[in-house]
Structure formats: structure tokens, C-alpha cells
C-alpha positions in Angstrom: 85.7 69.3 52.3 89.2 69.1 50.8 91.2 66.0 51.4 94.3 66.4 53.5 97.5 64.8 52.6 99.0 62.6 55.2 102.8 62.4 55.4 104.1 59.2 56.8 107.4 59.3 58.5 109.7 56.8 56.8 111.9 54.6 58.9 115.0 56.0 57.3 116.4 59.3 58.5 117.0 62.4 56.4 120.8 61.8 56.7 120.5 58.2 55.6 118.4 59.1 52.6 121.0 61.7 51.6 123.8 59.3 52.0 122.0 56.7 49.9 121.4 59.2 47.1 125.1 60.2 47.1 126.0 56.5 46.8 123.5 56.0 44.0 124.8 59.0 42.1 128.4 57.8 42.4 127.4 54.3 41.2 125.8 55.9 38.1 128.9 57.9 37.4 131.2 54.9 37.9 130.6 53.2 34.6 130.4 56.4 32.5 133.1 57.8 30.3 134.4 61.2 31.2 131.7 63.7 30.3 129.7 66.6 31.4 126.9 64.3 32.7 129.4 62.3 34.8 130.8 65.5 36.2 127.3 66.6 37.1 126.6 63.4 38.9 129.8 63.6 40.9 129.2 67.2 41.7 125.7 66.5 43.0 127.1 63.7 45.2 129.6 66.1 46.6 126.9 68.6 47.3 124.9 66.0 49.1 127.9 65.1 51.2 128.2 68.8 52.2 124.5 69.0 53.0 124.9 65.9 55.2 127.8 67.5 57.1 125.8 70.8 57.5 122.8 68.9 58.7 125.0 67.0 61.3 126.4 70.4 62.5 123.0 72.1 62.7 121.4 69.2 64.6 124.3 68.6 67.0 123.6 69.0 70.7 126.4 71.6 70.9 124.7 73.9 68.4 123.7 77.2 69.9 121.5 80.0 68.7 123.3 83.1 67.4 123.5 86.0 69.8 
């Protein structure tokens, strides 16, 4: 019989984890000189911010199904 994986719900929300990741990426980029890697970190943080906003919009109580 195959083992089933159990997924535990963490105490932090998806939105919180996204926000924390964006903060961590910005902290990493903070001490770096201007470079492609720094730009990538900041771009990823901006993408996470956008994802957070989209998630808020999609999960808002006013969200309606398309007709």
C-alpha cells in the first residue's frame, strides 16, 4: 500500500508567506551593487506584490463569477 503524503496547513496564510518572501528578496537586494542579479531579485519581489494584489482581488467577497 503506497504511503500518502499529509499536508499540514501552516499557521501563516498564503498572502503572509508571499509578503514575507517579497521582504526577504528586497533585503537580499539591498546590500548588492547594481547588477543583473539585484534586478532579478527586485523584479521577483514586484511580481510577488502583484500576485498578492491579484489574490486579494480574487478572494474578495465582492468577486463574482464571469457571465
